[in-house]
Residue frames as qw, qx, qy, qz and C-alpha x, y, z in Angstrom:
[[0.472, -0.482, -0.695, -0.248, -6.40, -5.20, 115.00],
 [0.257, -0.600, 0.247, -0.716, -7.97, -3.27, 117.87],
 [0.487, -0.082, -0.828, 0.265, -7.43, -5.16, 121.09],
 [0.191, -0.493, -0.646, 0.550, -9.37, -2.70, 123.40],
 [0.022, 0.458, 0.378, 0.804, -12.06, -0.14, 122.84],
 [0.094, -0.420, -0.597, 0.677, -14.09, 2.31, 124.89],
 [0.013, 0.610, 0.550, 0.570, -17.36, 4.14, 124.12],
 [0.081, -0.025, -0.384, 0.920, -18.10, 7.54, 125.70],
 [0.261, 0.446, 0.647, -0.562, -21.46, 9.02, 126.65],
 [0.385, 0.584, -0.123, -0.704, -21.94, 10.50, 123.19],
 [0.908, 0.303, 0.267, -0.112, -21.54, 7.16, 121.47],
 [0.451, 0.768, -0.454, -0.003, -18.03, 7.78, 120.10],
 [0.976, -0.149, -0.017, 0.160, -15.64, 4.89, 120.18],
 [0.013, 0.882, -0.470, 0.037, -11.97, 5.26, 121.13],
 [0.903, 0.181, -0.357, 0.153, -9.33, 2.68, 120.34],
 [0.484, -0.820, 0.290, -0.091, -7.18, 2.24, 123.47],
 [0.539, -0.454, 0.680, 0.203, -4.86, -0.62, 122.30],
 [0.719, 0.565, -0.262, -0.309, -3.65, -1.90, 118.90],
 [0.723, -0.328, 0.596, 0.122, -2.25, -5.42, 118.54],
 [0.362, 0.652, -0.459, -0.483, -0.23, -5.53, 115.36],
 [0.158, -0.254, 0.950, 0.087, 0.44, -9.28, 115.53],
 [0.445, 0.359, 0.784, -0.244, -3.15, -10.11, 114.99],
 [0.394, 0.681, -0.100, -0.609, -3.36, -8.02, 111.76],
 [0.633, 0.077, 0.670, 0.381, -3.07, -9.48, 108.26],
 [0.015, -0.206, 0.419, 0.884, -2.83, -7.94, 104.69],
 [0.624, 0.416, 0.242, -0.615, -5.94, -7.36, 102.73],
 [0.780, 0.257, 0.554, 0.135, -6.75, -9.61, 99.80],
 [0.224, -0.237, 0.498, 0.803, -4.84, -8.92, 96.58],
 [0.485, 0.385, -0.074, -0.782, -6.94, -7.62, 93.71],
 [0.439, 0.238, -0.784, -0.369, -6.56, -10.93, 91.91],
 [0.222, -0.111, -0.941, 0.231, -7.99, -12.77, 94.85],
 [0.292, 0.028, 0.308, -0.905, -10.90, -10.63, 95.70],
 [0.667, -0.004, -0.418, -0.617, -13.31, -12.79, 93.72],
 [0.537, -0.042, -0.831, 0.137, -12.60, -15.62, 96.24],
 [0.076, -0.043, 0.561, -0.823, -13.94, -13.65, 99.17],
 [0.059, 0.466, 0.879, -0.082, -17.43, -14.91, 100.24],
 [0.095, 0.691, 0.339, -0.632, -18.74, -11.36, 100.37],
 [0.173, 0.538, -0.387, -0.728, -17.75, -10.77, 96.74],
 [0.075, -0.033, 0.939, 0.335, -18.96, -14.03, 95.25],
 [0.570, 0.428, 0.407, -0.572, -22.29, -14.17, 93.37],
 [0.330, 0.153, 0.785, 0.502, -23.63, -15.59, 90.12],
 [0.235, 0.322, -0.005, -0.917, -25.29, -12.83, 88.17],
 [0.713, 0.391, 0.381, -0.440, -28.42, -13.34, 86.15],
 [0.574, 0.655, -0.401, -0.284, -26.55, -13.44, 82.77],
 [0.101, 0.438, -0.891, 0.066, -24.07, -16.12, 84.02],
 [0.529, 0.036, 0.737, -0.419, -26.90, -18.09, 85.72],
 [0.748, 0.495, 0.113, -0.428, -28.80, -18.22, 82.41],
 [0.446, 0.622, -0.627, -0.144, -25.61, -19.20, 80.46],
 [0.153, -0.306, 0.911, -0.229, -24.87, -22.00, 82.99],
 [0.628, 0.223, 0.576, -0.473, -28.43, -23.24, 82.89],
 [0.686, 0.598, -0.120, -0.396, -28.60, -23.16, 79.10],
 [0.356, 0.568, -0.738, -0.083, -25.31, -24.91, 78.45],
 [0.237, -0.177, 0.926, -0.236, -25.99, -27.70, 80.97],
 [0.692, 0.330, 0.395, -0.506, -29.45, -28.18, 79.54],
 [0.687, 0.617, -0.288, -0.256, -27.78, -28.88, 76.22],
 [0.989, -0.031, -0.077, 0.122, -25.53, -31.47, 77.72],
 [0.417, 0.682, -0.380, 0.466, -22.42, -29.39, 78.20],
 [0.698, -0.290, -0.524, 0.393, -20.39, -30.52, 81.35],
 [0.356, -0.909, -0.190, 0.106, -20.28, -28.16, 84.37],
 [0.581, -0.458, 0.230, 0.632, -16.49, -27.79, 84.07],
 [0.386, 0.279, 0.499, 0.724, -16.67, -26.80, 80.39],
 [0.083, -0.855, -0.455, -0.233, -19.56, -24.40, 81.16],
 [0.452, -0.836, -0.022, 0.310, -17.51, -22.65, 83.86],
 [0.570, -0.206, 0.368, 0.705, -14.38, -22.50, 81.60],
 [0.269, 0.584, 0.526, 0.557, -16.45, -20.85, 78.95],
 [0.213, -0.938, -0.269, -0.052, -17.56, -18.12, 81.39],
 [0.578, -0.609, 0.174, 0.514, -14.01, -17.64, 82.51],
 [0.514, 0.088, 0.456, 0.721, -12.75, -17.31, 78.90],
 [0.137, 0.782, 0.466, 0.391, -15.47, -14.72, 78.06],
 [0.252, -0.964, -0.030, -0.075, -14.18, -12.36, 80.76],
 [0.487, 0.679, -0.453, 0.310, -10.45, -13.15, 80.20],
 [0.362, 0.262, -0.767, 0.460, -9.87, -15.28, 83.25],
 [0.511, -0.492, -0.703, 0.050, -11.46, -16.70, 86.45],
 [0.325, -0.263, -0.366, 0.832, -10.14, -13.68, 88.40],
 [0.145, -0.026, -0.139, -0.979, -12.64, -11.49, 86.58],
 [0.474, -0.408, -0.702, -0.342, -15.65, -13.74, 87.41],
 [0.357, -0.496, 0.301, -0.731, -17.67, -12.99, 90.46],
 [0.911, -0.237, 0.146, -0.305, -17.93, -16.68, 91.38],
 [0.251, -0.477, 0.837, 0.090, -15.58, -19.71, 91.89],
 [0.400, 0.127, -0.827, -0.374, -15.81, -23.01, 90.12],
 [0.108, -0.228, -0.921, 0.296, -17.47, -24.56, 93.14],
 [0.319, 0.375, 0.295, -0.819, -20.14, -21.76, 93.18],
 [0.482, 0.291, -0.478, -0.674, -20.91, -22.64, 89.54],
 [0.310, -0.004, -0.949, -0.053, -21.10, -26.41, 90.38],
 [0.066, 0.275, 0.745, -0.605, -23.40, -25.73, 93.32],
 [0.393, 0.355, 0.017, -0.848, -25.67, -23.61, 91.23],
 [0.480, 0.211, -0.696, -0.491, -25.96, -26.19, 88.47],
 [0.242, -0.106, -0.956, 0.127, -26.79, -28.96, 90.93],
 [0.179, 0.354, 0.566, -0.722, -29.40, -26.91, 92.71],
 [0.435, 0.336, -0.273, -0.790, -30.93, -26.06, 89.36],
 [0.421, 0.088, -0.863, -0.266, -31.01, -29.73, 88.35],
 [0.091, -0.214, -0.884, 0.407, -32.55, -30.83, 91.71],
 [0.312, 0.319, 0.307, -0.841, -35.30, -28.15, 91.42],
 [0.462, 0.236, -0.514, -0.684, -36.48, -29.76, 88.11],
 [0.318, -0.080, -0.944, -0.020, -37.26, -33.12, 89.69],
 [0.521, -0.377, -0.074, -0.762, -40.81, -32.80, 90.65],
 [0.348, -0.269, 0.773, -0.458, -41.88, -34.52, 93.84],
 [0.827, 0.206, 0.239, -0.465, -44.75, -36.35, 92.08],
 [0.715, 0.530, -0.441, -0.112, -42.40, -37.77, 89.49],
 [0.104, 0.486, -0.809, 0.315, -40.02, -38.95, 92.17],
 [0.576, -0.096, 0.601, -0.546, -42.81, -40.60, 94.13],
 [0.850, 0.360, -0.028, -0.384, -44.00, -42.33, 90.98],
 [0.526, 0.532, -0.659, 0.073, -40.54, -43.71, 90.21],
 [0.129, -0.332, 0.832, -0.425, -40.07, -45.12, 93.75],
 [0.745, 0.113, 0.401, -0.521, -43.63, -46.63, 93.54],
 [0.805, 0.463, -0.306, -0.207, -42.72, -48.32, 90.23],
 [0.242, 0.505, -0.797, 0.226, -39.53, -49.68, 91.84],
 [0.438, -0.170, 0.710, -0.525, -41.54, -51.22, 94.67],
 [0.830, 0.275, 0.161, -0.458, -43.94, -52.78, 92.26],
 [0.670, 0.522, -0.525, -0.061, -41.17, -54.28, 90.20],
 [0.009, 0.427, -0.827, 0.366, -39.62, -55.67, 93.30],
 [0.671, 0.010, 0.526, -0.523, -42.93, -57.40, 94.19],
 [0.851, 0.431, -0.056, -0.295, -42.94, -58.95, 90.69],
 [0.779, 0.413, -0.383, 0.276, -39.26, -59.89, 90.60],
 [0.733, -0.674, -0.018, 0.092, -37.56, -60.80, 93.95],
 [0.749, -0.015, 0.129, 0.650, -34.22, -60.25, 92.27],
 [0.201, 0.787, 0.146, 0.565, -35.02, -56.66, 91.33],
 [0.546, -0.512, -0.288, 0.597, -32.91, -54.34, 93.51],
 [0.193, 0.781, 0.179, 0.566, -32.76, -50.51, 93.65],
 [0.470, -0.502, -0.336, 0.644, -31.54, -47.63, 95.70],
 [0.198, 0.824, 0.258, 0.463, -31.70, -43.88, 95.58],
 [0.418, -0.174, -0.313, 0.834, -30.18, -40.67, 97.08],
 [0.050, -0.879, -0.420, -0.221, -32.00, -37.54, 98.14],
 [0.275, 0.473, -0.247, 0.800, -30.73, -34.08, 99.23],
 [0.135, -0.076, -0.645, 0.749, -31.26, -32.28, 102.49],
 [0.438, 0.111, 0.101, -0.886, -34.69, -31.19, 101.35],
 [0.624, 0.139, 0.723, -0.261, -35.81, -34.69, 100.52],
 [0.618, 0.651, -0.132, -0.421, -35.60, -34.25, 96.73],
 [0.930, 0.102, 0.304, 0.180, -34.43, -37.20, 94.57],
 [0.035, -0.832, 0.427, 0.352, -30.87, -36.63, 93.25],
 [0.242, 0.450, -0.828, -0.232, -29.64, -40.09, 92.08],
 [0.838, -0.064, 0.371, -0.396, -31.05, -43.55, 91.69],
 [0.116, 0.403, -0.887, -0.195, -29.95, -47.04, 90.60],
 [0.837, 0.022, 0.306, -0.454, -31.67, -50.34, 89.68],
 [0.156, 0.366, -0.880, -0.260, -30.99, -53.83, 88.44],
 [0.851, -0.057, 0.044, -0.521, -33.48, -56.66, 87.73],
 [0.850, -0.212, 0.482, -0.029, -33.15, -60.39, 87.90],
 [0.835, 0.498, 0.138, 0.191, -31.97, -60.82, 84.24],
 [0.234, 0.876, -0.323, 0.272, -29.30, -58.10, 84.65],
 [0.483, -0.655, 0.546, -0.199, -27.95, -59.70, 87.78],
 [0.922, 0.035, 0.383, 0.050, -27.83, -63.10, 86.12],
 [0.620, 0.740, -0.105, 0.238, -25.91, -61.54, 83.20],
 [0.066, -0.852, 0.444, -0.270, -23.45, -60.11, 85.69],
 [0.807, -0.360, 0.463, -0.071, -22.96, -63.52, 87.32],
 [0.888, 0.291, 0.294, 0.201, -22.02, -65.02, 83.90],
 [0.595, 0.554, 0.150, 0.563, -20.22, -62.07, 82.16],
 [0.240, -0.964, -0.085, -0.079, -19.26, -59.59, 84.91],
 [0.789, -0.240, 0.078, 0.561, -15.54, -60.04, 84.78],
 [0.292, 0.027, 0.247, 0.924, -15.33, -57.02, 82.42],
 [0.098, 0.803, 0.550, -0.210, -17.56, -54.00, 82.62],
 [0.283, 0.310, 0.216, 0.881, -17.87, -50.82, 80.60],
 [0.137, -0.766, -0.504, 0.376, -19.04, -47.69, 82.32],
 [0.262, 0.150, 0.272, 0.914, -19.44, -44.69, 80.01],
 [0.094, 0.552, 0.490, -0.668, -21.59, -41.76, 81.04],
 [0.184, 0.459, 0.586, 0.641, -24.18, -40.34, 78.58],
 [0.024, -0.273, -0.293, 0.916, -25.84, -36.86, 78.81],
 [0.345, 0.240, -0.058, -0.905, -28.96, -35.03, 78.23],
 [0.221, -0.086, -0.898, -0.371, -31.21, -38.02, 77.64],
 [0.231, -0.607, -0.753, 0.103, -34.15, -36.90, 79.89],
 [0.032, -0.846, -0.266, -0.461, -36.01, -33.79, 80.77],
 [0.588, -0.803, -0.019, 0.099, -34.23, -33.49, 84.15],
 [0.398, 0.795, -0.422, 0.178, -30.80, -33.56, 82.50],
 [0.765, -0.485, 0.420, -0.062, -29.63, -36.40, 84.65],
 [0.165, 0.565, -0.776, -0.226, -26.55, -38.31, 83.62],
 [0.960, 0.043, -0.055, -0.270, -27.34, -41.78, 82.32],
 [0.107, -0.649, 0.746, -0.106, -24.81, -44.14, 83.87],
 [0.953, 0.047, -0.093, -0.286, -25.26, -47.72, 82.66],
 [0.387, -0.510, 0.764, 0.085, -22.96, -50.70, 83.62],
 [0.820, 0.435, -0.177, -0.327, -22.54, -52.85, 80.37],
 [0.565, -0.388, 0.713, 0.150, -20.81, -56.10, 79.66],
 [0.512, 0.439, -0.570, -0.470, -20.17, -58.44, 76.69],
 [0.867, -0.135, 0.393, -0.274, -21.48, -61.95, 76.48],
 [0.599, -0.232, 0.700, 0.312, -20.10, -65.03, 74.76],
 [0.568, 0.582, 0.524, 0.253, -21.55, -63.90, 71.44],
 [0.366, -0.018, 0.056, 0.929, -19.72, -60.54, 71.71],
 [0.138, -0.677, -0.474, -0.545, -23.03, -58.79, 72.27],
 [0.037, -0.347, 0.401, -0.847, -23.59, -56.03, 74.76],
 [0.500, -0.515, -0.696, -0.002, -25.58, -57.04, 77.91],
 [0.206, -0.701, 0.089, -0.677, -26.94, -54.58, 80.51],
 [0.436, -0.077, -0.769, 0.462, -25.97, -55.16, 84.15],
 [0.207, -0.687, -0.560, 0.413, -27.64, -52.28, 85.81],
 [0.229, 0.661, 0.257, 0.667, -28.44, -48.59, 85.38],
 [0.336, -0.528, -0.394, 0.674, -27.74, -45.48, 87.39],
 [0.174, 0.813, 0.270, 0.485, -28.89, -41.84, 87.00],
 [0.517, -0.371, -0.277, 0.720, -26.81, -39.14, 88.64],
 [0.056, 0.963, 0.263, -0.010, -27.53, -35.43, 89.07],
 [0.060, -0.928, 0.364, 0.059, -23.84, -34.52, 89.44],
 [0.889, 0.284, -0.285, 0.218, -20.48, -35.97, 88.38],
 [0.189, -0.792, 0.462, -0.350, -18.65, -35.50, 91.65],
 [0.232, 0.363, -0.874, 0.226, -16.51, -37.96, 93.59],
 [0.344, -0.015, 0.755, -0.558, -19.04, -38.71, 96.24],
 [0.748, 0.299, 0.029, -0.592, -21.78, -39.32, 93.63],
 [0.660, 0.400, -0.620, -0.144, -19.58, -41.89, 91.84],
 [0.012, 0.273, -0.870, 0.411, -18.55, -43.45, 95.15],
 [0.565, 0.077, 0.514, -0.641, -22.21, -43.99, 96.02],
 [0.766, 0.401, -0.217, -0.452, -22.89, -45.51, 92.67],
 [0.501, 0.414, -0.759, 0.042, -19.98, -47.92, 92.73],
 [0.153, -0.189, 0.819, -0.520, -20.65, -48.97, 96.31],
 [0.706, 0.169, 0.309, -0.614, -24.30, -49.62, 95.53],
 [0.717, 0.426, -0.462, -0.301, -23.36, -51.58, 92.40],
 [0.308, 0.342, -0.863, 0.207, -21.06, -53.87, 94.33],
 [0.314, -0.067, 0.723, -0.611, -23.46, -54.33, 97.15],
 [0.757, 0.267, 0.122, -0.583, -26.32, -55.21, 94.90],
 [0.754, 0.413, -0.492, -0.140, -24.19, -57.58, 92.91],
 [0.936, -0.340, -0.089, -0.006, -23.40, -59.60, 96.11],
 [0.416, -0.784, 0.401, 0.226, -19.92, -58.09, 96.62],
 [0.829, 0.181, 0.373, 0.375, -18.60, -59.53, 93.34],
 [0.056, -0.797, 0.229, 0.556, -15.87, -57.20, 91.95],
 [0.783, 0.622, -0.018, 0.007, -15.13, -57.16, 88.24],
 [0.782, -0.147, 0.159, 0.584, -11.58, -57.88, 87.04],
 [0.325, 0.019, 0.265, 0.908, -11.48, -54.91, 84.73],
 [0.185, 0.798, 0.490, -0.299, -13.53, -51.76, 84.26],
 [0.414, 0.230, 0.359, 0.804, -13.35, -49.51, 81.24],
 [0.024, -0.841, -0.392, 0.372, -14.24, -45.80, 81.54],
 [0.382, 0.819, 0.019, 0.427, -13.51, -42.45, 79.92],
 [0.521, 0.096, -0.359, 0.768, -10.77, -40.33, 81.40],
 [0.324, -0.760, -0.164, -0.540, -12.39, -38.50, 84.33],
 [0.185, 0.400, -0.650, 0.620, -10.58, -37.57, 87.55],
 [0.578, -0.263, 0.371, -0.678, -13.68, -37.76, 89.87],
 [0.947, 0.073, -0.162, -0.267, -14.60, -41.23, 88.37],
 [0.654, 0.381, -0.583, 0.296, -10.97, -42.48, 88.72],
 [0.055, -0.400, 0.625, -0.668, -10.68, -41.43, 92.36],
 [0.754, -0.145, 0.212, -0.604, -14.04, -43.10, 93.14],
 [0.929, 0.166, -0.317, -0.098, -12.95, -46.33, 91.45],
 [0.373, 0.435, -0.683, 0.454, -9.62, -46.42, 93.42],
 [0.313, -0.289, 0.540, -0.726, -11.63, -46.13, 96.61],
 [0.752, 0.024, 0.284, -0.594, -14.53, -48.49, 95.80],
 [0.962, 0.262, -0.042, -0.067, -13.08, -51.06, 93.44],
 [0.231, -0.797, 0.552, 0.084, -9.66, -51.71, 94.81],
 [0.627, -0.148, 0.749, 0.155, -9.44, -55.20, 93.32],
 [0.645, 0.649, 0.403, 0.025, -10.37, -54.03, 89.82],
 [0.472, -0.151, 0.332, 0.802, -8.08, -52.85, 87.03],
 [0.258, 0.817, 0.255, -0.448, -9.12, -49.55, 85.72],
 [0.508, 0.052, 0.543, 0.667, -8.58, -49.10, 82.02],
 [0.210, 0.615, 0.063, -0.757, -9.26, -45.97, 79.98],
 [0.683, 0.611, 0.398, -0.051, -11.04, -45.90, 76.63],
 [0.533, -0.168, 0.390, 0.731, -8.30, -45.50, 73.95],
 [0.244, 0.644, 0.518, 0.508, -10.74, -43.84, 71.53],
 [0.250, -0.932, -0.261, 0.013, -11.31, -41.11, 74.10],
 [0.539, -0.619, 0.212, 0.531, -7.61, -40.55, 74.60],
 [0.495, 0.095, 0.531, 0.681, -6.71, -40.63, 70.89],
 [0.113, 0.821, 0.486, 0.278, -9.54, -38.13, 70.19],
 [0.286, -0.934, -0.028, 0.212, -7.82, -35.63, 72.53],
 [0.700, -0.201, 0.326, 0.603, -4.41, -36.25, 70.94],
 [0.423, 0.582, 0.417, 0.555, -5.32, -34.13, 67.94],
 [0.081, -0.918, -0.155, -0.355, -5.96, -31.02, 69.98],
 [0.635, -0.759, 0.099, 0.103, -3.28, -31.44, 72.65],
 [0.681, -0.292, 0.403, 0.536, -0.19, -32.21, 70.54],
 [0.467, 0.877, 0.018, -0.108, 1.21, -29.69, 67.91],
 [0.570, -0.509, 0.472, 0.440, 4.42, -30.57, 66.21],
 [0.340, 0.707, -0.276, -0.555, 4.08, -29.29, 62.65],
 [0.573, 0.481, -0.576, -0.329, 5.93, -31.38, 60.03],
 [0.155, 0.252, -0.939, 0.173, 6.65, -34.35, 62.30],
 [0.632, -0.083, 0.305, -0.708, 2.97, -34.77, 63.26],
 [0.868, 0.148, -0.317, -0.352, 2.36, -37.89, 61.16],
 [0.570, 0.284, -0.716, 0.285, 5.41, -39.64, 62.57],
 [0.144, -0.214, 0.620, -0.741, 4.55, -38.57, 66.21],
 [0.748, -0.012, 0.042, -0.662, 0.93, -39.69, 65.60],
 [0.838, 0.182, -0.500, -0.121, 2.11, -43.20, 64.47],
 [0.337, 0.256, -0.737, 0.527, 4.46, -43.53, 67.47],
 [0.391, -0.174, 0.432, -0.794, 1.69, -42.56, 69.81],
 [0.840, 0.061, -0.191, -0.503, -0.65, -45.03, 68.24],
 [0.684, 0.237, -0.672, 0.157, 2.02, -47.70, 68.71],
 [0.033, 0.256, -0.674, 0.692, 2.38, -46.81, 72.36],
 [0.655, -0.110, 0.180, -0.725, -1.40, -47.31, 72.86],
 [0.896, 0.017, 0.284, -0.341, -1.71, -50.81, 71.50],
 [0.812, 0.523, -0.259, 0.005, 1.21, -52.08, 69.40],
 [0.057, 0.660, -0.690, 0.293, 4.09, -52.37, 71.89],
 [0.810, -0.047, -0.577, -0.094, 4.72, -55.94, 72.95],
 [0.662, -0.300, -0.487, 0.484, 6.48, -55.13, 76.24],
 [0.303, -0.905, -0.168, 0.246, 6.90, -52.36, 78.78],
 [0.497, -0.426, 0.331, 0.679, 10.47, -51.78, 77.56],
 [0.324, 0.334, 0.588, 0.662, 9.31, -51.36, 73.98],
 [0.074, -0.880, -0.450, -0.133, 6.75, -48.89, 75.14],
 [0.383, -0.806, 0.015, 0.451, 9.34, -46.78, 77.04],
 [0.467, -0.168, 0.459, 0.737, 11.67, -46.74, 73.95],
 [0.178, 0.567, 0.623, 0.508, 8.77, -45.78, 71.61],
 [0.213, -0.906, -0.350, 0.107, 7.53, -43.09, 74.03],
 [0.447, -0.631, 0.151, 0.616, 10.97, -41.51, 74.29],
 [0.366, 0.094, 0.585, 0.718, 11.36, -41.46, 70.52],
 [0.046, 0.736, 0.606, 0.297, 7.97, -39.83, 70.18],
 [0.320, -0.877, -0.171, 0.315, 8.79, -37.10, 72.72],
 [0.484, -0.388, 0.364, 0.695, 12.09, -36.48, 70.96],
 [0.311, 0.289, 0.652, 0.628, 10.70, -36.33, 67.49],
 [0.055, -0.787, -0.530, -0.311, 7.82, -34.06, 68.40],
 [0.225, 0.327, -0.306, 0.865, 9.81, -31.95, 70.78],
 [0.572, -0.571, -0.422, -0.411, 7.16, -32.68, 73.49],
 [0.488, 0.028, -0.646, 0.587, 9.42, -32.43, 76.52],
 [0.051, 0.077, 0.426, -0.900, 7.28, -29.71, 78.07],
 [0.479, -0.243, -0.489, -0.688, 3.82, -30.88, 76.98],
 [0.350, -0.240, 0.601, -0.677, 1.83, -31.11, 80.12],
 [0.858, 0.068, 0.047, -0.506, -0.89, -33.30, 78.66],
 [0.772, 0.326, -0.545, 0.016, 1.62, -35.84, 77.47],
 [0.151, 0.366, -0.747, 0.534, 3.43, -35.88, 80.83],
 [0.580, -0.130, 0.434, -0.677, 0.07, -36.39, 82.70],
 [0.898, 0.206, -0.178, -0.346, -0.81, -39.22, 80.27],
 [0.532, 0.389, -0.720, 0.215, 2.56, -40.94, 80.81],
 [0.165, -0.342, 0.716, -0.585, 2.00, -41.05, 84.54],
 [0.721, 0.083, 0.477, -0.496, -1.18, -43.12, 84.10],
 [0.382, 0.423, -0.702, -0.427, 0.21, -45.32, 81.27],
 [0.100, -0.023, 0.981, -0.167, -0.76, -48.45, 83.16],
 [0.442, 0.409, 0.559, -0.570, -4.47, -47.47, 82.58],
 [0.596, 0.655, 0.037, -0.464, -4.42, -47.18, 78.83],
 [0.319, 0.616, -0.670, -0.266, -1.45, -48.91, 77.18],
 [0.964, -0.011, -0.163, -0.210, -1.77, -52.63, 76.30],
 [0.530, 0.484, -0.603, 0.347, 1.97, -53.04, 77.06],
 [0.083, -0.315, 0.684, -0.653, 1.21, -52.81, 80.74],
 [0.687, -0.027, 0.304, -0.659, -1.89, -55.04, 80.62],
 [0.464, 0.289, -0.780, -0.304, -0.79, -58.22, 79.03],
 [0.205, -0.038, -0.947, 0.245, -1.73, -60.33, 81.97],
 [0.273, 0.226, 0.489, -0.797, -5.03, -58.55, 82.76],
 [0.238, 0.415, 0.863, 0.163, -8.26, -60.02, 81.42],
 [0.142, 0.445, 0.090, -0.880, -9.98, -57.46, 79.24],
 [0.636, 0.487, 0.593, -0.082, -11.65, -59.49, 76.40],
 [0.499, 0.164, 0.436, 0.731, -9.41, -57.54, 73.90],
 [0.063, 0.914, 0.396, 0.059, -11.43, -54.37, 74.43],
 [0.460, 0.025, -0.004, 0.888, -9.56, -51.17, 73.56],
 [0.121, -0.029, -0.039, -0.991, -12.25, -48.61, 72.81],
 [0.199, 0.380, 0.850, -0.305, -15.72, -49.40, 74.32],
 [0.330, 0.582, 0.183, -0.720, -17.22, -46.54, 72.31],
 [0.250, 0.411, -0.628, -0.612, -16.38, -48.03, 68.93]]
């Protein structure tokens, strides 16, 4: 790095001093795509990201597809965060101001008709609506009676703005689904989920559920840990079992391993039995280096019934079924 320079009358610069300690190596070829000056989303990738998310494909999966098409993220001209930011800007741009105003006006009218109707919303730095939440008097009454166990499963692509539909659902004394409240989110990021869960608890008079069932999503999990510290988080077994088919490959022993995994999910009567069954499954399937299985084992308290015998969950295993 040049520590001192001088310019002569002809405009020529002369370096007078060089400080080597302030220097640093240039970025490696594999890291050049991370430099801000090199990052961009070209028109082709922008159209692909827009099309895939319009059809309900998650941002993470859309980005992974782009990376696969060019044989790795190092060959893309953008980072994962760049892709996320582009998708969220594109979603927000579709929410017309007139529609947002009409929605908020509707909420105010409903509140005048039902003093138990409660709602909230988020907007971006340009004042555009990004997320919103509502619950009426009937929903809040249902939560008072049946809110010990809630099911929170995101649905996709159910509206022209491609917002995520995020309802909070419970089960009544007739084993029927009842709606507690509804959220719509423009992005599935930690902060968005935190806002939604905090709003949910505030509007429900600070009553925390005993158990919440969700799909396996890291952003959602981190938000629940932060916002629902008194609630047991349980994962949908159907969602986990569905992934088992693609994550585990053990040829001729597959049927046996599959049966052992199913037992680990819901048929072990104790934690000790779970540990023995899990070890047998790993051994029979030679799954000692299976990263998906290792990660799943670390969160076994969230999905195996063996670790939730004393937790009230109404016998629910797979909310999607």
